[in-house]
C-alpha positions in Angstrom: 78.5 -20.9 29.1 77.3 -17.5 30.4 74.3 -18.8 32.3 74.1 -18.8 36.1 71.9 -21.0 38.4 71.2 -19.7 41.9 70.2 -22.1 44.6 69.9 -22.1 48.4 72.5 -24.2 50.0 70.9 -24.5 53.4 67.2 -24.8 54.5 66.1 -21.8 52.4 65.8 -18.2 53.5 69.4 -17.6 52.7 68.8 -14.3 50.9 68.4 -15.5 47.3 66.0 -12.7 46.4 68.6 -10.0 46.8 71.3 -11.9 45.0 69.0 -12.8 42.1 67.9 -9.2 41.9 71.5 -8.1 41.9 72.5 -10.6 39.1 69.3 -9.9 37.1 70.7 -6.5 36.1 73.2 -8.4 33.9 71.0 -11.2 32.7 68.7 -11.2 29.7 66.2 -13.8 31.2 65.4 -14.9 34.7 63.7 -18.3 35.1 62.1 -20.2 38.0 62.4 -23.9 37.7 60.8 -25.6 40.7 58.7 -25.0 43.8 55.6 -22.8 44.0 54.3 -19.8 46.0 55.9 -21.2 49.1 59.1 -19.5 48.1 59.4 -16.2 49.8 61.9 -13.7 48.3 62.3 -10.2 49.7 63.9 -7.5 47.6 65.0 -4.1 49.0 65.4 -1.4 46.4 66.1 1.9 48.0 63.1 2.7 50.1 60.9 0.1 48.4 60.5 -3.5 49.7 59.1 -6.1 47.3 57.9 -9.5 48.7 57.6 -12.1 46.0 56.7 -15.8 46.3 55.7 -17.1 42.8 57.2 -14.5 40.4 60.9 -14.6 39.5 62.8 -11.9 41.2 64.0 -10.4 38.0 60.5 -9.0 37.3 61.2 -6.0 39.5 64.0 -4.9 37.2 61.8 -5.5 34.1 64.1 -8.4 33.0 62.2 -11.0 30.9 61.0 -13.5 33.5 59.9 -17.1 33.0 58.0 -19.5 35.2 59.0 -23.0 34.1 57.1 -26.2 33.9 58.8 -27.5 37.1 56.8 -24.9 39.1 53.4 -25.7 40.5 51.3 -22.7 39.8 48.5 -21.2 41.9 46.6 -19.0 39.3 44.7 -17.0 42.0 47.8 -16.2 44.0 49.5 -15.3 40.7 46.8 -12.7 40.0 47.0 -11.3 43.5 50.8 -11.0 43.3 50.7 -9.3 39.9 48.1 -6.8 41.2 50.1 -6.1 44.4 53.3 -5.4 42.4 51.3 -3.2 40.0 50.3 -1.0 43.0 54.0 -0.7 43.8 54.8 0.5 40.3 56.0 -2.8 38.8 54.2 -3.3 35.4 53.8 -7.0 34.5 52.7 -8.0 31.0 53.0 -11.0 28.7 56.0 -9.1 27.2 58.1 -9.3 30.3 56.6 -12.5 31.9 56.0 -15.9 30.5 54.5 -19.0 32.2 55.0 -22.5 31.0 51.9 -23.8 29.2 52.5 -27.3 30.7 52.9 -26.1 34.4 50.5 -27.9 36.7 47.9 -25.9 38.7 47.4 -25.7 42.4 43.7 -25.9 43.0 41.6 -25.1 46.1 41.3 -28.7 47.1 45.1 -29.0 47.1 45.2 -26.4 49.8 42.4 -28.1 51.7 44.2 -31.4 51.6 47.5 -29.8 52.8 45.8 -28.4 55.8 43.8 -31.5 56.7 46.8 -33.7 56.6 49.0 -31.4 58.7 46.3 -31.0 61.3 45.7 -34.8 61.5 49.4 -35.6 61.7 49.8 -34.3 65.3 53.4 -34.8 66.4 54.2 -36.1 62.9 53.8 -32.6 61.3 56.5 -31.7 58.8 55.9 -28.0 58.8 54.3 -27.5 55.4 53.3 -23.9 54.5 49.7 -25.2 53.8 49.6 -23.8 50.3 48.9 -27.0 48.4 52.4 -27.5 47.0 52.8 -31.1 47.9 49.4 -32.3 46.9 49.8 -30.5 43.5 53.1 -32.3 42.9 51.5 -35.6 43.8 48.8 -35.1 41.2 51.4 -34.2 38.6 53.3 -37.5 39.2 50.0 -39.4 39.5 49.0 -38.1 36.0 45.9 -36.4 37.3 47.0 -32.7 37.2 45.1 -29.9 35.5 47.7 -27.8 33.7 47.7 -24.2 32.5 47.1 -25.3 28.9 43.9 -26.9 30.1 42.5 -23.5 30.8 42.0 -23.0 27.0 40.0 -26.3 26.8 37.7 -26.1 29.8 34.8 -27.4 27.7 36.7 -30.7 27.4 37.8 -31.0 31.0 35.3 -33.7 32.0 37.6 -36.7 31.8 40.4 -35.0 33.7 38.0 -33.8 36.4 36.8 -37.4 36.7 40.4 -38.6 37.4 41.4 -35.9 39.8 38.1 -35.8 41.7 38.0 -39.6 42.1 41.3 -39.4 43.9 40.5 -36.3 46.0 36.9 -37.3 46.9 38.2 -40.5 48.4 40.8 -38.6 50.4 38.3 -36.0 51.5 35.9 -38.7 52.6 38.6 -40.1 54.9 38.8 -36.6 56.5 35.0 -36.5 56.8 34.9 -33.7 54.2 32.3 -33.3 51.3 33.4 -34.2 47.8 34.9 -31.6 45.5 32.3 -29.2 44.1 33.1 -29.6 40.4 30.8 -26.9 39.2 32.3 -24.4 41.7 35.8 -25.4 40.5 34.9 -25.0 36.9 33.4 -21.6 37.5 36.5 -20.5 39.3 38.7 -21.8 36.4 36.6 -20.0 33.8 36.9 -16.8 35.9 40.7 -17.0 36.1 41.5 -18.3 32.6 41.2 -15.0 30.8 43.8 -13.5 33.2 46.3 -16.4 33.0 46.2 -17.4 29.3 47.9 -14.3 27.9 51.0 -15.2 29.9 51.0 -18.9 28.8 53.8 -19.6 26.4 56.1 -22.5 25.3 58.9 -21.3 27.6 61.2 -24.2 26.6 61.3 -22.5 23.1 61.9 -19.0 24.6 64.8 -20.3 26.7 66.4 -22.4 23.9 66.2 -19.5 21.5 67.8 -17.3 24.1 70.6 -19.7 24.6 71.3 -20.1 20.9 71.4 -16.3 20.5 74.0 -16.1 23.3 71.8 -14.4 25.8 72.5 -14.7 29.6 70.0 -16.8 31.5 69.7 -16.7 35.3 67.9 -19.7 36.8 66.3 -18.9 40.1 65.9 -21.7 42.6 63.5 -21.8 45.6 63.9 -23.2 49.1 67.3 -24.8 49.8 69.2 -28.0 49.0 68.5 -29.3 52.6 64.8 -29.2 51.7 65.3 -31.2 48.4 63.0 -34.2 48.1 65.9 -36.5 47.6 68.9 -34.9 49.3 67.2 -33.0 52.1 66.4 -33.9 55.7 63.6 -36.2 54.7 60.6 -36.2 55.5 61.0 -32.6 56.6 61.5 -31.4 53.0 59.7 -29.8 50.2 58.0 -31.7 47.3 60.4 -30.9 44.5 64.1 -31.3 43.6 65.8 -28.1 44.6 69.3 -28.9 43.3 70.8 -27.3 40.2 70.2 -30.4 38.2 66.5 -29.5 38.1 67.1 -26.5 35.9 66.9 -28.6 32.7 63.8 -30.6 33.4 62.1 -27.8 35.2 62.3 -25.4 32.2 62.9 -27.7 29.1 66.3 -26.3 28.2 68.5 -29.3 29.0 71.0 -30.0 31.8 74.0 -28.4 30.1 72.5 -25.0 30.4 72.9 -24.6 34.2 76.2 -22.8 33.8 77.9 -21.4 37.0 76.0 -22.7 40.0 75.9 -20.1 42.8 75.0 -21.5 46.2 73.5 -18.9 48.5 74.7 -19.4 52.1 73.9 -17.5 55.2 76.8 -16.7 57.6 74.9 -18.6 60.3 72.1 -21.2 60.0 68.3 -20.9 60.1 65.4 -23.2 59.6 61.6 -22.7 59.5 59.2 -25.4 60.8 60.0 -28.9 62.1 62.9 -31.1 61.4 66.5 -31.7 62.6 68.8 -28.8 63.2 72.2 -29.9 64.7 73.5 -26.4 65.5 70.3 -24.8 66.7 70.8 -22.4 69.6 67.7 -22.4 71.8 69.2 -19.7 74.0 70.3 -16.1 74.0 72.6 -16.6 71.1 69.7 -18.0 68.9 67.5 -15.1 70.0 70.2 -12.6 69.2 70.8 -14.0 65.7 67.0 -14.0 65.1 66.5 -10.5 66.2 69.5 -9.0 64.4 68.7 -11.0 61.2 65.0 -10.3 61.3 64.4 -14.0 61.0 60.7 -14.3 60.0 59.5 -16.2 57.0 58.5 -14.1 54.0 55.6 -16.4 53.1 54.4 -17.7 56.5 55.6 -15.0 59.0 56.8 -17.9 61.2 59.9 -17.2 63.4 62.9 -19.0 62.1 65.0 -21.2 64.3 68.6 -20.0 64.5 72.1 -21.5 65.1 75.7 -21.4 64.3 77.1 -22.0 60.8 77.1 -25.7 59.9 80.0 -26.3 57.5 79.2 -30.1 57.3 75.7 -29.4 55.8 76.9 -26.7 53.4 79.7 -28.9 52.2 77.2 -31.7 51.5 74.8 -29.3 49.8 77.6 -27.9 47.5 78.6 -31.4 46.6 75.2 -32.8 45.6 74.3 -29.7 43.7 77.5 -29.0 41.9 78.0 -25.6 43.4 80.7 -23.6 41.6 80.9 -20.8 44.2 78.9 -19.4 47.1 77.4 -16.1 47.9 77.8 -15.5 51.7 75.0 -13.4 53.1 74.1 -11.6 56.3 77.7 -11.5 57.6 76.8 -8.3 59.3 74.5 -10.3 61.7 77.6 -11.7 63.3 79.0 -8.2 64.1 79.7 -7.7 67.8 80.0 -11.4 68.9 83.1 -11.9 71.1 83.5 -15.4 69.6 81.8 -17.3 66.7 81.5 -21.0 66.2 81.4 -23.2 63.1 80.3 -26.8 63.1 83.0 -29.0 61.6 81.6 -32.5 62.2 79.2 -34.6 64.2 79.4 -37.3 66.8 76.8 -40.1 67.0 77.0 -43.2 69.1 80.7 -42.9 69.6 81.3 -42.5 65.8 82.5 -39.4 64.0 80.6 -38.2 61.0 81.7 -35.7 58.3 78.2 -35.8 56.7 74.6 -35.8 57.9 73.3 -39.4 58.2 70.2 -40.0 56.1 67.8 -41.3 58.8 65.7 -38.7 60.6 66.2 -40.4 64.0 70.0 -40.2 63.5 69.8 -36.6 62.3 68.0 -35.6 65.4 70.6 -37.2 67.7 73.9 -36.0 66.1 76.0 -33.8 68.3 77.8 -31.0 66.6 81.6 -30.6 66.9 82.5 -26.9 67.0 85.5 -24.8 66.1 85.6 -21.5 67.9 87.0 -18.3 66.4 87.5 -14.8 67.6 84.7 -12.5 66.6 84.9 -8.9 65.4 83.6 -5.7 66.9 83.7 -3.4 63.9 80.7 -3.3 61.6 80.6 -5.1 58.3 77.2 -3.6 57.4 77.2 -1.9 54.0 80.8 -3.0 53.1 81.4 -3.1 49.4 85.1 -4.3 49.3 87.4 -6.5 51.2 89.1 -3.4 52.6 85.9 -2.4 54.3 85.8 -5.7 56.3 87.4 -6.3 59.7 90.3 -8.7 59.6 88.5 -11.3 61.8 85.5 -11.2 59.5 87.8 -12.0 56.5 89.4 -14.9 58.5 85.9 -16.2 59.2 85.0 -16.1 55.5 88.2 -17.8 54.5 87.7 -20.5 57.1 84.2 -21.1 55.7 85.7 -21.6 52.2 88.2 -24.2 53.5 85.6 -26.2 55.4 83.0 -26.3 52.7 85.5 -27.0 49.9 84.0 -24.2 47.8 85.1 -20.7 47.1 83.2 -17.5 47.9 82.1 -15.6 44.9 80.0 -12.9 46.5 79.6 -11.4 50.0 76.4 -9.6 50.9 76.6 -7.1 53.8 73.0 -5.8 53.9 69.6 -6.3 52.2 70.4 -3.3 49.8 71.4 -4.2 46.2 74.6 -2.3 46.2 76.0 -3.6 49.5 77.7 -6.6 47.8 81.4 -7.5 47.5 82.1 -9.2 44.2 84.9 -11.7 44.5 84.3 -13.8 41.4 81.9 -12.9 38.6 79.4 -15.8 38.0 78.5 -14.6 34.5 82.2 -14.6 33.5 83.8 -17.6 35.3 
């Protein structure tokens, strides 16, 4: 199987955009299979910086790109993102981009509900991006969703509007908000339909045809396994399954198509928003990691929390997502530290743990057990071979491999495409 699935193996923000872009040069199709426009991917190509959140990263290279049915789709954001990339010289047409006909839409009242809930939650906030992702997934599961294919049947939308508005009107009333303005919603859908519908295709057929003809498919995940609705640090998670097993149901191609699963792993750990973070460094070390790593969310602009590498969490992520090999990113951020630390286990209530307990209260109380290693003073930035890396950096990478029970396939040493060390070719192995 020549396919590759790329997922984040931490809390997102691991540098998936660059790795997908780098792999896309050798893929025939790039497909998104979950999440929405809460997925920020930054691509650096020479002097150009592209910030994507809904579109697959392969679109910058002109590779056929697919948005699968597992994605919740904001049509207005899609139009804005397409227009923004057009200004940057990236031409996006139905010939190089397809969107699943059966993908559910994110509607204005989904964004409203997201914000109202988060504001009302007080100390119970979970750190949502406020873009309507969760409410849109709820409507999909609740069989109320309006989907892309409905844009070609807006004259017949009445019964679906009745179902979805009955649900949201009751919720809005509880927040002392007026009911959904159905006519305004219909007008907005009529306005956007002509832009969206040319991209709407049966992508399950496109992908299955590609597989049968021997083409290479690159599946692009969003967020990270620790934000998975089932396997993440619940309830501080996203609203979709992030693990590699979602590739099949999120695109309509079947589970056997995932191929080589490449887990993207940052050489340290970051998290945006609320939730447990055992190795967080709320001190000069955390600040130094954040400043050197430019740790601000692509989508929200929020400063990321920073800490030492947590091998316990990454080992767990690799196990539940069937990771074949990892791409270790941002190793250059650790340049210059006299010593570096890796979390190898936890202590909680006198008990040792080699995994993260499932309950949020326990997750917040675990104490990390660290292994300390000698750092390196020479720069790793821009390295493109093992010979370019300091000996202590190589020791660090090898120790990470041992602790997470998973080999390193790639090492990224800067945001630039070419600054990548290939250890194991995902499209071949």
